[in-house]
C-alpha positions in Angstrom: -22.1 96.3 89.5 -20.4 99.6 88.9 -22.9 100.6 86.2 -25.6 100.6 88.8 -23.9 103.5 90.7 -25.5 106.9 90.5 -23.9 109.2 87.9 -22.6 111.6 90.5 -20.9 108.8 92.4 -19.4 107.4 89.2 -18.0 110.9 88.5 -16.5 111.1 91.9 -14.8 107.7 91.8 -13.5 108.2 88.2 -10.7 110.4 89.6 -7.8 109.0 91.4 -7.2 109.5 95.1 -4.1 111.5 94.3 -6.1 113.8 92.1 -8.7 114.5 94.7 -6.1 115.4 97.3 -4.3 117.7 94.8 -7.6 119.4 93.9 -8.5 119.7 97.6 -5.1 121.2 98.5 -5.3 123.7 95.6 -8.8 124.8 96.8 -7.7 125.2 100.4 -4.6 127.2 99.7 -6.6 129.3 97.3 -9.1 130.0 100.1 -6.3 130.8 102.6 -4.5 133.4 100.5 -7.8 134.9 99.3 -8.4 135.7 102.9 -5.0 137.2 103.4 -5.5 139.7 100.5 -9.1 140.3 101.5 -7.9 141.6 104.9 -5.3 143.9 103.3 -7.6 145.7 100.9 -9.9 147.7 103.2 -7.4 150.4 104.0 -7.4 151.5 100.3 -11.2 151.8 100.3 -11.4 153.5 103.7 -8.9 156.2 102.8 -11.4 158.2 100.8 -13.7 158.1 103.8 -11.1 159.2 106.3 -10.4 162.3 104.2 -13.0 163.5 101.8 -14.5 166.7 100.4 -16.8 167.9 103.3 -18.1 170.9 101.4 -20.4 168.6 99.3 -22.0 167.3 102.5 -24.7 168.7 104.8 -23.1 169.6 108.1 -25.1 168.5 111.2 -26.6 171.5 113.1 -25.3 170.3 116.5 -21.7 170.1 115.3 -19.7 173.1 116.7 -16.1 174.2 116.8 -15.0 172.3 113.8 -13.4 173.5 110.6 -16.0 173.7 107.8 -13.7 172.0 105.4 -12.7 169.0 107.6 -15.6 168.4 109.9 -16.5 165.1 108.2 -12.9 163.8 108.2 -11.4 161.4 110.7 -8.5 162.9 112.7 -5.5 162.8 112.3 -6.2 162.4 108.5 -8.1 165.7 108.5 -4.9 167.8 108.0 -3.3 169.0 104.8 -0.6 166.3 105.1 -3.2 163.5 105.0 -1.5 161.9 102.0 1.8 161.7 103.8 0.0 160.1 106.8 -1.7 157.6 104.5 1.7 156.8 103.1 3.0 156.3 106.6 0.2 153.8 107.5 0.7 151.9 104.3 4.4 151.7 104.8 4.1 150.5 108.4 2.5 147.4 107.0 4.7 147.1 103.9 8.1 147.7 105.5 7.3 145.2 108.3 6.1 142.8 105.6 9.3 143.2 103.5 11.6 142.7 106.5 9.6 139.9 108.0 9.4 138.0 104.7 13.2 137.3 104.6 12.8 135.5 108.0 9.5 133.9 107.3 10.8 131.5 104.7 13.5 130.3 107.1 10.8 129.5 109.7 8.6 128.0 107.1 11.1 125.4 106.2 11.5 124.4 109.9 8.0 124.7 111.3 5.0 122.5 110.2 3.2 124.6 107.5 -0.2 123.8 109.0 0.7 125.3 112.4 2.5 128.2 110.7 -0.4 129.2 108.5 -3.0 128.8 111.3 -1.1 131.0 113.7 -0.5 133.6 111.0 -4.1 133.8 110.0 -5.4 134.0 113.6 -3.0 136.8 114.4 -3.8 138.6 111.2 -7.5 138.5 112.0 -6.7 140.0 115.4 -4.7 143.0 114.1 -7.1 143.6 111.2 -10.0 143.8 113.7 -7.9 146.1 116.0 -7.6 148.6 113.2 -11.3 148.7 112.7 -11.9 148.9 116.5 -10.2 152.3 116.3 -13.5 153.6 114.9 -15.5 152.4 117.8 -12.9 153.2 120.4 -12.7 156.7 118.9 -8.9 156.5 118.5 -7.3 159.4 116.6 -3.6 158.6 117.1 -1.5 158.0 114.0 0.8 155.9 116.1 -2.0 153.4 117.0 -2.9 152.8 113.3 0.7 152.6 112.2 1.6 150.1 115.0 -1.4 147.9 114.2 -0.5 147.9 110.5 3.1 147.1 111.3 2.2 144.1 113.4 -0.3 142.9 110.8 2.5 143.2 108.2 4.7 140.9 110.2 2.2 138.2 110.8 1.0 138.3 107.2 4.4 137.1 106.1 3.4 133.6 107.2 1.1 133.3 104.2 2.9 133.4 100.9 6.0 131.2 101.5 3.8 128.6 103.2 1.0 128.3 100.5 3.5 128.3 97.6 5.6 125.6 99.3 2.5 123.6 99.9 1.3 123.8 96.3 4.8 123.2 95.1 4.9 120.0 97.1 1.8 118.7 95.3 2.4 119.8 91.7 5.2 119.2 89.3 6.8 121.5 86.8 5.0 120.5 83.5 1.7 122.3 84.0 2.8 124.5 86.9 2.5 127.8 85.1 -1.1 127.3 84.0 -2.2 125.7 87.3 -0.5 128.3 89.4 -1.7 131.1 87.1 -5.3 130.0 87.7 -4.6 129.4 91.4 -2.9 132.8 91.8 -6.2 134.5 91.0 -6.7 134.3 94.8 -4.8 137.6 95.0 -7.3 139.4 92.7 -10.3 137.6 94.1 -9.2 138.6 97.6 -8.8 142.2 96.5 -12.2 142.2 94.9 -14.0 140.7 97.9 -12.1 143.0 100.2 -13.1 146.0 98.2 -16.8 144.9 98.1 -17.0 144.0 101.7 -15.3 147.3 102.8 -17.5 149.2 100.4 -20.6 148.0 102.2 -19.7 149.6 105.5 -17.3 152.4 104.4 -19.8 155.3 104.4 -21.7 154.2 107.5 -19.3 152.6 110.0 -15.8 152.2 108.4 -14.6 150.1 111.4 -16.7 147.2 110.1 -14.8 147.4 106.8 -11.9 145.9 108.8 -13.6 143.8 111.5 -15.6 141.6 109.0 -12.4 140.7 106.9 -10.6 140.1 110.2 -13.2 137.6 111.3 -13.0 135.9 107.9 -9.3 135.4 107.9 -9.3 134.1 111.4 -12.0 131.6 110.4 -10.0 130.3 107.5 -7.1 129.8 110.0 -9.2 127.4 112.0 -10.1 125.6 108.7 -6.4 125.3 107.9 -5.7 123.7 111.3 -8.2 120.9 110.7 -7.8 120.2 107.0 -4.4 121.2 105.4 -2.2 118.3 104.1 1.3 119.6 103.6 2.9 116.9 101.5 1.6 114.0 99.3 3.7 111.6 101.4 1.8 112.5 104.5 -1.3 110.7 103.2 0.4 108.1 101.0 0.0 109.9 97.7 2.6 110.0 94.9 5.0 113.0 94.9 5.0 115.0 91.7 7.7 115.0 89.0 9.6 118.3 89.3 12.1 118.0 86.5 10.7 115.7 83.8 9.5 117.6 80.7 6.5 115.4 80.1 4.7 115.4 83.3 2.1 112.7 83.6 0.2 114.0 86.7 -2.5 116.4 85.6 -4.6 118.2 88.2 -7.5 115.8 87.9 -6.1 112.6 86.3 -8.6 109.9 85.5 -7.9 106.7 87.5 -6.8 103.8 85.4 -7.4 101.3 88.2 -10.2 100.4 90.6 -8.7 102.7 93.2 -11.3 104.6 95.1 -11.0 108.0 96.7 -11.9 106.6 100.1 -9.4 103.8 100.1 -6.7 103.9 102.7 -3.1 104.4 101.5 -1.7 101.1 100.3 1.5 99.6 99.0 0.8 101.1 95.6 1.2 104.6 97.0 4.1 103.9 99.4 7.1 106.0 99.0 10.7 104.8 99.3 12.0 105.7 102.7 15.4 106.5 101.1 13.9 109.0 98.7 11.9 110.8 101.4 14.7 111.0 103.8 17.3 112.1 101.4 18.2 115.8 101.4 16.1 116.7 104.3 18.3 119.5 105.6 16.8 122.9 104.9 18.7 125.2 102.5 20.5 128.2 103.8 19.7 131.8 102.9 23.0 132.2 100.9 22.5 128.8 99.3 19.1 129.9 98.0 20.6 133.1 96.6 23.1 131.0 94.6 20.3 129.3 92.6 20.5 130.6 89.0 17.8 133.2 88.4 16.8 133.9 92.0 18.6 137.3 92.0 17.2 138.5 88.6 13.7 137.5 89.3 13.8 138.9 92.8 15.0 142.3 91.6 12.5 142.3 88.7 9.7 141.6 91.2 10.8 144.5 93.3 9.9 146.9 90.5 6.9 144.9 89.3 5.4 144.8 92.8 6.1 148.5 93.3 3.7 149.2 90.4 1.1 146.6 91.5 1.0 147.7 95.2 0.8 151.4 94.2 -2.4 150.6 92.4 -3.6 148.4 95.3 -3.3 151.2 97.8 -3.9 154.3 95.8 -6.2 153.4 92.8 -9.5 154.0 94.7 -8.3 157.4 95.8 -7.0 158.3 92.3 -10.4 157.3 90.8 -12.2 159.3 93.4 -10.0 162.4 92.9 -9.8 162.3 89.1 -13.1 160.8 88.0 -15.0 162.3 91.0 -16.7 159.0 92.2 -17.8 158.7 95.8 -15.8 156.3 98.0 -18.0 153.2 97.4 -18.2 153.7 93.6 -14.4 154.3 93.4 -13.8 151.1 95.4 -16.1 149.1 93.2 -14.5 150.5 90.0 -11.0 149.7 91.3 -11.9 146.0 91.4 -11.8 145.9 87.5 -8.0 146.2 87.8 -8.0 143.0 89.8 -10.3 141.3 87.3 -7.8 142.1 84.6 -5.1 140.7 86.9 -6.9 137.3 87.0 -6.8 137.1 83.3 -3.2 138.3 83.1 -2.0 135.7 85.6 -3.7 132.8 83.7 -2.4 134.0 80.3 1.1 134.5 81.6 1.2 131.0 83.1 -0.3 129.3 80.0 2.1 131.1 77.6 5.1 130.4 79.7 4.2 126.7 79.9 3.8 126.4 76.2 7.0 128.4 75.3 9.1 127.4 78.3 10.1 131.1 78.6 9.1 132.4 82.0 11.4 135.4 81.7 10.4 136.2 78.1 6.7 136.1 79.0 7.3 138.5 81.9 9.4 140.8 79.8 6.9 141.1 76.9 4.1 141.9 79.3 6.2 144.6 81.1 7.1 146.2 77.8 3.5 146.5 76.7 2.4 147.7 80.2 4.5 150.9 80.1 2.6 152.6 77.3 -0.7 151.3 78.6 -0.1 153.0 81.9 0.7 156.3 80.1 -2.6 156.0 78.1 -4.7 155.2 81.2 -3.5 158.3 82.9 -4.3 160.5 79.9 -7.4 159.0 78.4 -8.6 156.6 81.1 -11.2 158.9 82.5 -12.8 160.2 79.3 -15.8 157.9 79.6 -17.1 155.0 81.7 -16.3 152.6 78.9 -12.7 153.9 78.5 -12.2 153.6 82.3 -13.4 150.0 82.4 -11.4 149.0 79.3 -8.1 150.6 80.5 -8.4 149.2 84.0 -8.9 145.7 82.7 -5.9 146.0 80.3 -3.6 147.6 82.8 -4.6 145.1 85.5 -3.7 142.2 83.2 -0.3 143.6 82.1 0.8 144.8 85.5 -0.3 141.7 87.5 0.5 139.1 84.9 4.3 139.1 85.4 3.9 139.7 89.2 1.7 136.6 89.4 4.0 134.4 87.3 7.1 135.3 89.3 5.6 134.8 92.7 4.1 131.5 91.8 5.4 129.3 89.0 8.9 130.9 88.9 9.3 130.7 92.7 8.2 127.0 92.6 10.5 126.3 89.7 13.5 127.8 91.4 12.6 126.2 94.8 12.7 122.8 93.1 15.6 123.6 90.8 17.8 120.7 89.4 20.9 122.2 91.1 19.3 121.4 94.5 19.8 117.6 93.7 16.5 116.6 95.1 16.4 118.8 98.2 12.7 119.5 98.8 13.2 121.9 101.6 14.1 125.0 99.6 10.7 126.1 98.4 9.7 128.2 101.3 13.1 130.0 101.5 13.3 130.7 97.8 9.8 132.0 97.7 10.4 134.2 100.7 13.6 135.7 99.2 11.8 136.5 95.9 8.6 137.8 97.5 10.6 139.6 100.3 12.7 141.5 97.7 9.5 142.3 95.8 7.9 143.5 99.1 10.6 146.2 99.3 9.2 147.5 96.1 5.7 147.1 97.5 6.7 149.3 100.4 8.4 151.9 98.2 5.6 152.3 95.7 2.8 153.6 98.0 5.4 155.7 99.9 6.6 157.4 96.8 3.0 157.8 95.6 2.2 159.6 98.9 5.2 161.9 98.5 4.7 162.5 94.7 0.9 162.7 94.4 0.7 166.3 95.9 2.7 167.4 92.9 0.3 165.8 90.5 -0.9 162.3 89.4 1.1 162.6 86.2 4.3 162.4 88.2 3.0 159.2 90.0 2.4 157.5 86.6 5.9 158.5 85.3 7.3 156.8 88.4 5.3 153.7 87.7 6.3 153.6 84.0 10.0 153.9 85.0 9.7 151.0 87.4 8.1 148.9 84.7 11.0 149.6 82.3 13.6 148.8 85.0 11.8 145.5 85.8 12.0 144.5 82.2 15.7 145.4 81.9 16.6 143.2 84.9 15.4 140.1 83.0 17.4 140.8 79.9 20.1 138.2 80.7 17.5 135.4 81.3 15.6 136.5 78.2 18.8 136.2 76.2 19.4 132.7 77.5 15.8 131.6 76.7 16.0 133.0 73.1 19.4 131.2 72.6 17.7 128.0 73.8 14.9 128.4 71.3 17.5 129.0 68.5 19.2 125.6 69.4 22.1 126.8 71.6 22.5 124.7 74.7 23.4 126.5 77.9 26.8 126.1 79.4 27.1 123.7 82.4 29.0 125.6 85.0 28.6 125.3 88.7 24.8 125.3 89.3 22.9 124.4 86.2 21.7 127.4 84.3 18.0 128.2 84.5 
C-alpha cells in the first residue's frame, strides 16, 4: 500500500515526527534572527549617504544659503565631527544592547520564549521604522536618532538568548557545533540582506532603508507568535541527549517505525513527569558565572565581537573612503565579509565537533586572523580581485570564532554537566556570554569613530590588538584541551572542568 504513495509523500513520511519538528524549529529561529540582524545593518550603509563628498555632485540651482562642501549632507552629520556623531549613534544602540543583555537572559528564563521573542521583534520593528521616519519628518536632532537607537538596542536583546535557548532545547551536544555553525549563518545572511535592501533606497530616500527592514522584523514577530514551539516536550517529542558522546538524534533522522509526521503525540513520545519537573528552578546570575569556561569565553567574545562589530558598522565607510566606491557599491562590497563569515562559522563548528576542542578552534582562527587584518589594510585595495579575496578570508577568520562562541559554546555551557540536569540555564548563560561580548561590540565602533580621524592604519592596529587579546584569554582552556588530547584526564574539583 505504501509503495503506491507519490514519491514526494514517501519522502515526507520517511522522516520521523521529531525530525520534522527539529527542522521546523531550526528554520523558524534562523528566520527570526536573520530579521534581527537585517534591521541592524542599514545604519552602516546609510552613513556614507548622510555625509558624503558633495563636490563631486551637481548642486541644484534653487538651493541657496548652504555651504558648498556640505549642501548634500544630512544635518547634523554635515559637520567636521560627523565621525564622532556616527560613533555616538552606534554606541547608543550598542551600549543599551550590552546593558540590556545581562537582564534579558534572566527574563528569558522566566517568560515564555514565544511571547518574549514576539514582543521584542514587534518593538524592534517600531524603533527601526522610527529612525527611517526621521527622513520624512525632516528631523535633524542627534538626540532623536541616538534615543531611537538606544531603545532599539534594548528591545533587540530579546533575540539572541531566546533563539539560542530554543535551539539548545531541541538539539543535543554531539552535532551541535556543525548544526549551529550552519544555523548561525543567519547573522551573515541578515547583514547581507540588510545591506542589499538598504542599498536599494540609500541614494534616493534613505528613510526606506530603515522602514522596509522594520516592517520585515515586525512581520516575523507575528510569525513567531503563531508557530514557535519552545521545547520538544510541548508537542510530545523526545528531548535531546546533552551529555552523551554518541548522539543518536541527527537533524533529519530517518524513521525506523511507521510513525507519521501528522500523528498525534502518543505514549511512545511521552516524557517522564519526574524528569521534566526535576530542576525547574532557573539558575541565578552568579550560579551561571561559576560554570567552568563561562568567564573565559565571555571575555574572549568581548574582544572578538569588538573586531566583528567594528567591521559591521564601519566597513562600508572604509571601503567608500579608501577604495572610492559610491555608497551603494561600498555597501554591496561589504557583504563579502559576511559571506566569508558564513563559511567561517560552518568550518569552526565542524572542526570543533570533530576535535572536541571549541577553545582550540577559536584560538587558531584568531591567531591567523591578526596577520590577515594587517594584510587587508595594506594590500586589500590594490585591485578588485584582491579586495574580494581579502574580504572573504577576513570575514571567515573574524566571524568564525565569534559564531562558535555565541552558539555551540553557549549551548554547551548552558547544558553543562555541572548543572545536574537543570534545563533553565541556557538563556542566562547565553545572555552573560553575549552581553559581555556586546561590551566589546559597543567599544569597537566607538574607538573606530575616535581613532579613524587619525588614519585607518590606527583603526586596524586596534583590531589586531583585540584579536591577540581574545586569543590569550583562551589559553587556559586550550591548555586543558591539549592535555586531554594527550591522554591527561582533568581534575574533578567542584564543578566539572570544561
